[in-house]
C-alpha positions in Angstrom: 87.5 102.1 80.5 86.8 105.6 80.6 88.5 107.8 77.7 88.0 111.2 78.8 88.9 112.9 76.0 86.2 111.6 73.4 86.3 114.6 70.8 85.9 114.7 66.8 89.9 113.8 66.2 89.7 110.5 68.2 86.3 109.1 66.2 87.4 107.2 63.0 84.3 107.1 60.7 84.8 103.3 59.3 82.9 101.2 56.6 81.7 99.0 58.9 81.3 101.9 61.8 83.0 105.0 63.9 86.2 103.7 65.3 87.3 105.7 68.8 90.7 106.3 69.1 93.7 107.4 71.2 93.3 106.0 74.3 96.3 107.6 75.4 94.5 109.2 78.2 92.0 106.6 79.2 91.7 104.9 82.7 90.0 102.0 83.6 86.5 102.9 85.4 87.2 101.3 88.6 91.0 102.8 89.3 92.2 105.6 91.1 93.0 108.9 89.4 95.8 109.6 87.5 95.8 113.5 88.1 95.9 115.1 90.8 92.6 117.2 92.3 92.7 120.2 90.9 94.1 119.2 87.5 92.1 118.9 84.0 92.9 116.8 81.4 91.4 116.5 77.7 89.8 118.8 75.2 88.0 121.5 76.7 85.1 122.1 73.7 84.2 118.1 75.0 84.4 118.2 78.8 81.5 117.4 81.1 81.3 120.4 83.7 83.1 117.6 86.8 86.0 117.1 84.3 86.8 120.9 83.5 86.7 121.2 87.8 89.4 118.9 87.8 87.0 116.9 89.6 87.2 112.8 89.4 85.6 111.5 85.9 83.9 108.4 85.7 81.8 106.9 82.7 79.1 109.8 82.7 82.2 112.0 81.4 82.7 110.0 78.2 78.2 110.0 77.8 78.5 114.0 78.4 81.4 114.3 75.8 79.7 111.4 72.8 76.7 113.7 73.2 79.0 117.0 72.9 80.5 115.0 69.8 76.7 114.3 68.5 76.2 118.1 68.9 79.2 119.0 67.0 78.3 116.5 64.0 75.2 117.8 64.0 75.9 121.7 63.3 79.4 121.5 62.1 80.2 123.9 65.4 81.9 123.2 69.0 78.5 122.8 71.8 79.5 125.8 73.4 81.1 128.0 71.0 84.5 128.9 69.4 86.9 128.8 72.7 90.4 127.2 73.6 91.3 123.6 71.6 93.6 123.3 74.3 93.5 121.9 77.9 94.3 124.2 80.7 96.9 121.5 81.7 98.2 118.4 80.8 98.4 115.0 82.3 
């Protein structure tokens, strides 16, 4: 499963640990893409470079987003500054 939109709003902190929610744009890791070539889907502040460029995504995309999320949690600011929060293209 590739989430493709891992960000602070999609992680809940429960008594027994964090929970990832909102799998609205998730897809099976071995499934074909749900978006067209050149289209971006997700939250720009937490997108992996290939995702931001509209290229195919995979598990590494979520690993990148997890790192960006960790930077946000540790520092309280988005990892790449304050840019637009909306994705330029919705899926």
